[in-house]
VEXDREN-2710 file (C-alpha; in Angstrom, 1 decimal):
% VEXDREN-2710
k/r/px/py/pz
1/MET/-54.1/96.7/-2.8
2/LYS/-56.4/99.1/-4.7
3/PHE/-56.0/99.8/-8.3
4/ASN/-54.9/103.2/-9.6
5/LYS/-56.8/104.3/-12.7
6/ILE/-55.5/106.3/-15.7
7/GLU/-57.7/107.4/-18.5
8/ASN/-55.7/108.5/-21.6
9/LYS/-58.2/110.6/-23.4
10/SER/-55.9/111.2/-26.4
11/ILE/-56.1/107.6/-27.3
12/GLY/-59.3/106.6/-25.6
13/GLU/-57.9/103.9/-23.4
14/THR/-58.0/103.1/-19.6
15/LEU/-55.3/101.5/-17.5
16/TYR/-55.7/100.0/-14.0
17/PHE/-52.4/99.5/-12.3
18/GLY/-50.8/99.0/-8.9
19/THR/-48.2/97.1/-6.9
20/HIS/-49.6/94.0/-5.2
21/GLU/-48.7/93.2/-1.5
22/SER/-46.4/90.5/-2.8
23/GLY/-44.4/93.1/-4.8
24/LEU/-45.8/92.1/-8.2
25/GLY/-46.6/95.0/-10.6
26/ILE/-50.1/94.5/-12.1
27/PHE/-51.5/96.2/-15.2
28/VAL/-55.0/95.7/-16.6
29/VAL/-56.3/97.2/-19.8
30/PRO/-60.0/96.5/-20.2
31/LYS/-61.2/96.0/-23.8
32/LYS/-64.9/95.7/-23.7
33/ASP/-66.5/93.5/-26.4
34/PHE/-63.2/92.0/-27.4
35/SER/-63.5/88.2/-27.8
36/LYS/-59.8/87.5/-27.2
37/LYS/-58.3/87.8/-23.8
38/TYR/-54.6/87.8/-23.0
39/ALA/-52.3/87.6/-19.9
40/ILE/-48.6/87.6/-19.6
41/ILE/-46.3/87.6/-16.5
42/GLY/-42.7/88.5/-17.0
43/ALA/-39.6/88.2/-14.8
44/LYS/-36.6/90.5/-15.2
45/ILE/-34.1/87.6/-16.0
46/GLY/-32.6/87.0/-19.3
47/SER/-29.5/85.5/-20.8
48/ILE/-27.3/88.4/-19.8
49/ASP/-28.1/87.8/-16.1
50/ASN/-25.4/85.3/-15.3
51/THR/-23.7/87.1/-12.4
52/PHE/-25.6/88.2/-9.3
53/ILE/-26.0/88.0/-5.6
54/PRO/-28.7/85.4/-4.7
55/ASN/-31.5/86.4/-2.4
56/GLY/-30.5/85.8/1.2
57/GLU/-26.7/85.6/0.4
58/ASN/-23.9/88.1/0.4
59/ASP/-21.5/87.0/-2.3
60/LEU/-21.7/87.2/-6.1
61/ILE/-22.1/84.0/-8.0
62/THR/-21.7/83.3/-11.7
63/VAL/-24.1/80.7/-13.2
64/PRO/-23.8/78.8/-16.4
65/ASP/-24.6/80.5/-19.7
66/GLY/-28.2/79.7/-20.8
67/ILE/-29.6/79.2/-17.4
68/ALA/-32.5/81.7/-17.8
69/HIS/-33.7/79.8/-20.9
70/PHE/-33.2/76.4/-19.1
71/LEU/-35.2/77.7/-16.2
72/GLU/-38.1/78.7/-18.5
73/HIS/-38.2/75.2/-20.0
74/LYS/-38.3/73.6/-16.6
75/MET/-41.1/75.8/-15.2
76/PHE/-43.7/73.8/-17.3
77/GLU/-43.0/70.5/-15.5
78/MET/-45.2/70.3/-12.4
79/SER/-44.6/68.3/-9.2
80/ASP/-47.5/65.9/-10.0
81/GLY/-45.7/64.8/-13.2
82/SER/-48.1/66.8/-15.5
83/ASP/-47.2/69.4/-18.0
84/ALA/-48.6/72.9/-17.5
85/PHE/-49.4/73.2/-21.2
86/ALA/-51.8/70.2/-20.9
87/LYS/-54.0/72.1/-18.5
88/PHE/-54.1/75.2/-20.7
89/SER/-55.3/72.9/-23.6
90/LYS/-58.1/71.6/-21.3
91/TYR/-59.3/75.2/-20.9
92/GLY/-59.0/75.9/-24.6
93/ALA/-56.2/78.4/-24.1
94/ASN/-53.1/78.8/-26.2
95/ALA/-50.0/79.1/-23.9
96/ASN/-46.4/79.9/-24.6
97/ALA/-43.2/81.2/-23.0
98/PHE/-40.0/82.8/-24.2
99/THR/-36.6/84.0/-22.9
100/SER/-34.8/87.0/-24.3
101/PHE/-31.6/88.7/-23.5
102/THR/-33.3/90.6/-20.6
103/ASN/-36.6/88.9/-19.7
104/THR/-38.5/85.6/-19.3
105/CYS/-42.2/85.7/-19.9
106/TYR/-45.1/83.2/-19.6
107/LEU/-48.4/83.9/-21.4
108/PHE/-51.7/82.6/-22.7
109/SER/-54.6/83.8/-24.8
110/CYS/-58.1/82.5/-24.9
111/THR/-61.8/83.4/-25.6
112/ASP/-63.3/81.3/-22.8
113/ASN/-62.3/80.1/-19.4
114/PHE/-60.1/83.1/-18.9
115/TYR/-60.1/83.2/-15.1
116/GLU/-59.4/79.4/-14.8
117/SER/-56.5/79.8/-17.2
118/PHE/-55.2/82.9/-15.4
119/GLU/-55.2/81.1/-12.0
120/HIS/-53.3/78.3/-13.6
121/LEU/-50.7/80.7/-15.0
122/LEU/-50.0/82.2/-11.6
123/ASN/-50.0/78.8/-10.0
124/TYR/-47.4/77.1/-12.1
125/VAL/-45.1/80.2/-12.3
126/LYS/-45.2/80.3/-8.5
127/SER/-44.4/76.6/-8.1
128/PRO/-41.0/75.4/-9.5
129/TYR/-40.2/71.7/-9.4
130/PHE/-36.6/70.7/-10.2
131/THR/-35.1/67.2/-9.7
132/ASP/-31.8/65.7/-10.7
133/ALA/-33.7/63.4/-13.2
134/ASN/-35.8/66.1/-14.9
135/VAL/-32.9/68.5/-15.1
136/GLU/-30.7/65.8/-16.8
137/LYS/-33.5/65.0/-19.2
138/GLU/-33.9/68.6/-20.2
139/LYS/-30.2/68.9/-21.1
140/GLY/-30.7/66.6/-24.0
141/ILE/-33.7/68.5/-25.2
142/ILE/-32.1/71.9/-25.1
143/GLY/-28.9/70.4/-26.5
144/GLN/-30.8/69.5/-29.6
145/GLU/-32.2/73.0/-29.8
146/ILE/-28.7/74.5/-29.5
147/ARG/-27.4/72.3/-32.3
148/MET/-30.3/73.4/-34.5
149/TYR/-29.6/77.1/-34.1
150/ASP/-25.8/76.6/-34.5
151/ASP/-26.7/75.6/-38.1
152/ASP/-29.2/78.4/-38.7
153/GLY/-27.6/81.1/-40.9
154/GLU/-29.8/84.0/-39.8
155/TRP/-29.3/83.1/-36.1
156/ARG/-25.5/82.9/-36.5
157/VAL/-25.1/86.1/-38.5
158/MET/-26.8/88.0/-35.7
159/PHE/-24.8/86.4/-32.9
160/ASN/-21.6/86.8/-34.8
161/LEU/-22.5/90.5/-35.1
162/LEU/-23.1/90.8/-31.4
163/SER/-19.7/89.1/-30.8
164/ALA/-18.1/91.7/-33.0
165/LEU/-19.9/94.6/-31.3
166/TYR/-19.3/93.5/-27.7
167/LYS/-16.0/92.3/-26.2
168/ASP/-17.2/91.4/-22.7
169/PHE/-20.9/92.2/-22.3
170/PRO/-22.9/88.9/-22.2
171/VAL/-25.4/89.9/-24.9
172/ARG/-22.8/88.4/-27.2
173/ILE/-23.6/84.9/-25.8
174/ASP/-26.3/82.7/-27.3
175/ILE/-29.6/82.9/-25.2
176/ALA/-29.6/79.1/-24.9
177/GLY/-26.0/78.9/-23.9
178/THR/-23.8/76.1/-25.2
179/ILE/-23.9/72.3/-24.8
180/GLU/-20.9/72.7/-22.5
181/SER/-22.4/75.5/-20.3
182/ILE/-25.8/73.8/-19.8
183/SER/-24.0/70.5/-18.8
184/HIS/-23.1/72.3/-15.5
185/ILE/-26.7/73.2/-14.6
186/GLN/-28.0/71.5/-11.5
187/PRO/-31.3/71.8/-9.4
188/ASP/-29.7/73.8/-6.6
189/VAL/-28.5/76.6/-9.0
190/LEU/-31.9/76.6/-10.7
191/TYR/-33.6/77.2/-7.4
192/LYS/-31.1/80.0/-6.6
193/CYS/-32.0/81.7/-9.9
194/TYR/-35.7/81.2/-9.4
195/ASN/-35.7/82.5/-5.8
196/THR/-33.7/85.6/-6.8
197/PHE/-35.3/86.6/-10.1
198/TYR/-38.8/85.2/-9.7
199/ASP/-39.4/87.2/-6.6
200/PRO/-42.7/89.1/-7.3
201/SER/-40.9/92.4/-6.8
202/ASN/-38.9/91.5/-9.9
203/MET/-41.9/90.6/-12.0
204/VAL/-44.8/92.3/-13.9
205/LEU/-48.2/91.0/-14.8
206/CYS/-50.4/92.5/-17.6
207/VAL/-53.9/91.5/-18.7
208/ALA/-55.9/92.8/-21.6
209/GLY/-59.4/92.0/-22.9
210/ASP/-63.0/92.0/-21.8
211/VAL/-62.0/91.2/-18.1
212/ASP/-62.9/92.4/-14.7
213/GLU/-59.9/94.1/-13.1
214/GLU/-61.2/93.3/-9.6
215/LYS/-61.6/89.6/-10.4
216/VAL/-58.0/89.6/-11.7
217/LEU/-56.9/91.2/-8.4
218/LYS/-58.9/88.7/-6.4
219/ILE/-57.2/85.7/-8.1
220/THR/-53.8/87.3/-7.7
221/ASP/-54.5/87.7/-4.0
222/LYS/-55.5/84.1/-3.7
223/ILE/-52.4/82.7/-5.5
224/MET/-49.7/85.3/-4.6
225/GLY/-51.0/86.3/-1.1
226/ASP/-48.5/84.1/0.7
227/LYS/-45.6/84.9/-1.5
228/ILE/-43.0/86.7/0.5
229/THR/-41.4/89.5/-1.3
230/GLY/-37.7/90.2/-1.1
231/SER/-35.9/92.8/-3.0
232/LYS/-35.4/93.5/-6.7
233/ALA/-32.7/91.3/-8.1
234/LYS/-29.6/93.0/-9.2
235/SER/-27.2/91.6/-11.8
236/VAL/-23.6/92.7/-12.1
237/TYR/-22.4/93.2/-15.7
238/PRO/-18.8/93.6/-17.0
239/SER/-17.6/97.0/-18.2
240/GLU/-17.7/97.3/-21.9
241/GLN/-15.4/99.2/-24.2
242/GLU/-16.8/102.1/-26.3
243/SER/-15.6/100.9/-29.6
244/VAL/-16.6/97.6/-31.3
245/PHE/-14.6/94.5/-30.4
246/LYS/-14.0/93.4/-34.0
247/LYS/-14.8/95.1/-37.3
248/LYS/-15.7/91.9/-39.1
249/ILE/-16.6/88.3/-38.4
250/GLU/-17.1/85.8/-41.2
251/GLN/-18.5/82.2/-41.1
252/LYS/-19.4/79.5/-43.7
253/LEU/-22.7/77.6/-43.3
254/SER/-25.2/75.8/-45.5
255/VAL/-27.0/78.9/-46.8
256/SER/-28.2/79.6/-50.3
257/ALA/-26.8/83.1/-50.5
258/PRO/-24.5/85.2/-48.4
259/LEU/-26.2/86.8/-45.3
260/PHE/-25.0/90.0/-43.7
261/ASP/-25.7/92.1/-40.7
262/ILE/-24.2/95.6/-40.2
263/GLY/-24.2/96.8/-36.6
264/PHE/-24.0/100.2/-34.9
265/LYS/-23.0/100.1/-31.2
266/ASP/-24.8/102.8/-29.1
267/THR/-22.8/103.6/-26.0
268/ASP/-25.0/106.4/-24.7
269/LYS/-26.1/105.9/-21.1
270/MET/-29.9/105.6/-20.8
271/SER/-32.4/104.7/-18.2
272/GLY/-36.2/104.9/-17.7
273/ASN/-38.2/106.8/-20.3
274/ASP/-34.9/107.9/-22.1
275/ILE/-34.5/104.3/-23.3
276/LEU/-37.8/104.6/-25.3
277/LYS/-36.9/108.1/-26.4
278/ASN/-33.7/106.9/-28.0
279/GLU/-35.4/103.8/-29.4
280/ILE/-38.0/106.1/-31.2
281/ALA/-35.2/108.3/-32.5
282/VAL/-33.3/105.3/-34.0
283/LYS/-36.5/103.9/-35.5
284/ILE/-37.1/107.3/-37.2
285/ILE/-33.5/107.2/-38.6
286/LEU/-33.7/103.6/-39.8
287/SER/-37.1/103.9/-41.4
288/SER/-36.0/107.0/-43.2
289/VAL/-32.7/105.5/-44.4
290/ALA/-33.2/101.8/-44.8
291/SER/-36.9/101.1/-45.4
292/LYS/-38.1/99.8/-48.7
293/SER/-39.2/103.3/-49.7
294/SER/-35.8/104.8/-49.0
295/ASP/-33.3/106.1/-51.6
296/LEU/-30.6/103.8/-50.2
297/TYR/-32.8/100.7/-50.7
298/GLU/-33.8/101.7/-54.2
299/ARG/-30.1/102.4/-55.2
300/LEU/-28.8/99.1/-53.8
301/TYR/-31.8/97.1/-55.2
302/ASN/-31.4/98.6/-58.7
303/ASP/-27.7/97.8/-58.6
304/GLY/-28.5/94.2/-57.9
305/LEU/-26.7/94.3/-54.5
306/ILE/-29.7/93.4/-52.3
307/ASN/-33.1/91.8/-52.6
308/ASP/-36.3/92.3/-50.6
309/GLU/-34.8/90.6/-47.6
310/PHE/-33.1/93.9/-46.8
311/SER/-34.4/95.1/-43.4
312/TYR/-33.4/96.8/-40.1
313/ASP/-33.8/96.2/-36.4
314/TYR/-32.7/97.7/-33.1
315/MET/-32.2/96.6/-29.4
316/TYR/-32.6/99.2/-26.7
317/GLU/-32.2/98.1/-23.1
318/GLU/-30.9/99.6/-19.9
319/GLU/-27.4/98.0/-20.2
320/TYR/-26.8/97.9/-24.0
321/ALA/-28.2/99.2/-27.3
322/CYS/-27.5/98.8/-31.0
323/ALA/-29.0/99.2/-34.4
324/ILE/-28.8/96.6/-37.2
325/ILE/-29.2/96.6/-41.0
326/GLY/-29.1/93.2/-42.7
327/GLY/-30.2/91.0/-45.5
328/GLU/-28.8/88.9/-48.4
329/SER/-26.3/89.9/-51.0
330/LYS/-23.8/88.3/-53.4
331/GLU/-21.5/91.2/-52.4
332/PRO/-22.0/91.9/-48.7
333/GLU/-18.8/93.9/-48.2
334/THR/-19.8/96.2/-51.1
335/VAL/-23.2/96.7/-49.4
336/TYR/-21.5/97.5/-46.1
337/ASN/-19.3/100.1/-47.7
338/GLU/-22.2/101.6/-49.6
339/VAL/-24.4/101.8/-46.4
340/ILE/-21.7/103.5/-44.4
341/LYS/-20.9/105.9/-47.3
342/TYR/-24.6/106.7/-47.6
343/PHE/-25.0/107.5/-43.9
344/LYS/-22.0/109.9/-44.0
345/GLU/-23.0/111.6/-47.3
346/LYS/-26.6/112.1/-46.2
347/GLY/-25.5/113.4/-42.8
348/ARG/-28.9/114.1/-41.4
349/ILE/-32.7/113.4/-41.5
350/ASP/-34.6/116.2/-43.0
351/ALA/-37.9/117.7/-41.7
352/ASP/-40.1/115.8/-44.2
353/GLU/-38.6/112.5/-43.4
354/PHE/-38.9/113.2/-39.7
355/ASP/-42.6/114.0/-40.0
356/ARG/-43.4/111.0/-42.1
357/ALA/-41.6/108.6/-39.8
358/LYS/-43.2/110.1/-36.7
359/LYS/-46.7/109.8/-38.2
360/SER/-46.0/106.1/-39.0
361/ILE/-44.7/105.3/-35.5
362/TRP/-47.7/107.1/-33.9
363/GLY/-50.1/105.1/-36.1
364/ALA/-48.4/101.9/-35.2
365/TYR/-48.7/102.8/-31.5
366/LEU/-52.4/103.4/-31.8
367/ARG/-52.9/100.2/-33.7
368/THR/-51.4/98.3/-30.8
369/PHE/-54.5/99.0/-28.8
370/ASN/-56.6/96.9/-31.3
371/ASP/-54.6/93.8/-30.3
372/VAL/-54.6/92.5/-26.7
373/GLU/-51.4/90.7/-27.3
374/GLY/-49.7/93.8/-28.6
375/ILE/-50.9/95.8/-25.5
376/CYS/-49.6/93.3/-23.0
377/SER/-46.3/92.5/-24.7
378/SER/-45.4/96.1/-25.2
379/MET/-46.4/97.0/-21.6
380/VAL/-44.4/94.2/-20.0
381/ARG/-41.3/94.7/-22.2
382/ASN/-41.2/98.4/-21.4
383/VAL/-42.1/98.3/-17.7
384/LEU/-39.4/95.6/-17.0
385/LYS/-36.8/98.0/-18.3
386/GLY/-38.2/101.0/-16.4
387/VAL/-40.2/102.7/-19.1
388/ASN/-43.7/104.0/-18.5
389/TRP/-45.2/102.7/-21.8
390/PHE/-48.7/104.2/-21.1
391/ASP/-46.9/107.6/-21.1
392/PHE/-45.8/106.9/-24.7
393/SER/-47.4/110.1/-26.1
394/SER/-45.3/112.5/-23.9
395/ILE/-42.1/110.5/-24.6
396/PHE/-42.9/110.5/-28.3
397/ASP/-43.5/114.3/-28.3
398/SER/-40.1/114.8/-26.7
399/VAL/-38.3/113.3/-29.7
400/THR/-37.3/116.4/-31.7
401/LEU/-35.6/116.6/-35.1
402/SER/-32.5/118.1/-33.5
403/PHE/-32.4/115.1/-31.0
404/VAL/-32.8/112.6/-33.9
405/ASN/-29.9/114.2/-35.9
406/GLU/-27.7/114.3/-32.8
407/LYS/-28.3/110.6/-32.5
408/TYR/-27.7/110.1/-36.2
409/THR/-24.2/111.6/-36.1
410/LYS/-23.1/109.9/-32.9
411/LEU/-24.4/106.4/-33.8
412/PHE/-24.2/106.1/-37.6
413/CYS/-21.2/108.2/-38.5
414/ASP/-18.6/106.9/-36.1
415/ASP/-16.3/104.3/-37.6
416/GLU/-15.4/103.0/-34.2
417/LYS/-19.0/102.0/-33.6
418/GLN/-19.6/99.9/-36.8
419/ALA/-19.1/96.2/-37.4
420/LEU/-20.0/93.7/-40.1
421/SER/-21.0/90.0/-39.8
422/ILE/-21.2/87.7/-42.9
423/VAL/-22.3/84.1/-43.3
424/TYR/-21.1/82.7/-46.7
425/PRO/-22.4/79.5/-48.3
426/ALA/-20.2/76.6/-47.3
END
């Protein structure tokens, strides 16, 4: 392959990109004179991908919940009995991996020995090794992790909220699955998941730092040249109702103060760059309404209803989307009522709030390019869901005040789209 080159003069950055013969998407952002180098390879498989047609087969299968996370854990165990992390340490690189609702990513950062570390990254991601013995051993390790998170108040308040928002969609299921679900995982089903979702056509690679794009390509050719590409994996998801499944879920755990999450279920259909457009709009709304400089925060804080743990978040993907406001409160239901009341009374974002929020978001985007990890993480996350992240500026410009206020009314003022999760002290 030959790289395509884009020079974004408005931000002073250059991107080399292309699709490798194997089907792997490659993105390189050169950062001359940066000491830190970063590489990440991501596969479009997350915890929601539990029903699909395996490559080479014709029939749908449903795999145990938590299998994407289990697969991520097993990828570090190599056929010679060594651990992939050990080799990264030998090169002086810091390596990690993670599984989200939608993606699984493997990454490393370093200052020296970049190309050796990069070759190792591609090698071990390309070479799975599953046996009955090492799979059984991993069940105990992940089982301990599941138990730990089952007792984590912040983790439970979030997943209880997702269980309230969604009746059938698998984002309501814990990323690691359950002890019961992982007990059914066997090597053959791990290989089916790997061969389907770790096909290069279902993966994206991003590198940033003081690196040579042609040398990156040469190593990719060496490692991935014999990898036969199939077709992009396609999961099948259950249909989901428009309204929330439950208005409220409560639980008691060992927490020092009640925790709450207020959720808003976005049911607009989005794909490609529209996902990022809607995400920006929701971020503008939340930063205007629920940031620590907002009138709502000041009112709730002065009334003793919240503390500085009050914050907001959002999830915008191809198949689901929602916004979340959460924190600690001795009176979480009162906070919920006040937040919903405030949204309805306010009714819209004004022009000054819109301009301030947009300037803040644009500044954060520009600062991303001062951090090789931020560049790669944002690139992979967006590309895997069909967004052209390097086209951020034009997507950003398309977010108008009228679009934001249309989203405000549809998402934050509809009683059927709101739910509350509370974790009380035991």
